[in-house]
Steps between C-alpha positions, in 0.01 A plus 500: 500500500802414287821535709815555293839358570724817506875497417768732394666465159822681403363596156129538567489640866220377728284232328182325594432148373166332518474123462148461348332181618420294173610803302118606524432866469183720434464780261476762792834366633688641185329840532616500858855390410516764232413765758758359746768507238411857393474645845758297712749336257676537166203499271509133394340175624734213468401129458748228575534118512334310774173710446640810661426862465750777602512876543850658500643834602241540773492853636238469777453149656214625736293634206573178305368287787187701511449455125570114534202472736285544192641202320263201470767256405627254770870549584713239667850539664630220264409409145172290474464430123245337283472393134356820349244323279364276768227653706510201743867543557460873562211449749712248689777751514270749651376259750850398586608854532229553769658214692835675484379844592661478833839418361765775524760539233672165414822424304358538153339160455217445252181307554374390162124427425532348155356292208708369207584847371761604746865429426735272689841573651466762764647419847315516828176388649222420241137444533296352213139499438340206297205565266274347769620769751720260704815670640851356514807643681860403412864628532573387144506721177167633386267244350663201690214450754481230765217252489318596833231775463478770775239728635559873467565519879745210492675631196542840668648333820730281307616803295577701817717210618668429155580862430749502776725238321439576124712695260392860459373570144715688252280774334702410174416134526536343160169311548327843467708644222255433228221747430209275599155531330518773230240598234157391420406219751158340451550120501382485885189735446160480346456609141514873446701572823878537508775583747787727374851425630751783484864556583636836598854601396722521820174458693455884514144630462467896505236614748278626217496159346434325830197735529396401140492125561309563821239683291452179295301373797617136469695284748867477440739239611868576560666179379790313670699581189452887550234539244126594505186319392183695434205269574163426328485743223241471213687436172389828340613700806829303521594625160443857622716440803779369288490808285503727798763326698753387252625842414543574864763235572284194580629205299276242363740318269672207664790533263572868568874557595379761749373230720853371563696823444680652812 
């Protein structure tokens, strides 16, 4: 079950925020989120930095929680992020999230499972994953990992101690201000298979479009930069996906001004 973090916002009313472990979601999650947004919120699914999903303007918290029980994604009370193009990093993030399942809401720290594609500069506790699967924990900016590898259990224990001292993350942190992987992404995949990276203007996806991307029946990563990556699509099918999603507000051009517009 995905347990949301509920909060009240002066502009949007009651909101539910889900920190998605490693950003990893399944197709059915988006169909469920679309239904939640239509029935219990303002009709949009919002994606945000730190691999977060939000629903805003919630009208029925009890009904929302019932729908959230259908989500397959793993949620955590604090961000547990991973490099969106690294299967190993995302798997480690999932395993680490399992170790942190018993943690109640913290002060907004981030645990980072990363390879060399995540940015540097965010404050707080960081966890790095090397390409061989070794884990490193540090209190330095992302990417500056100490030299001693840790097990998942040890990393989780150190994290629980370190989170009491570290600086809470700012959801407008400059390290995550760039759009992340956008467009046709194939260098890390076998020939004929691609990932598609997309931005979303203001992070707002209408419920009907959330339903649509769920119907693609592919895994989707919510990136630390507040974008989406659609995974493992045959090249011919990817062309069709681009033609369908681009007119519906999904941005596949890294140079689009809409990626940075307020």
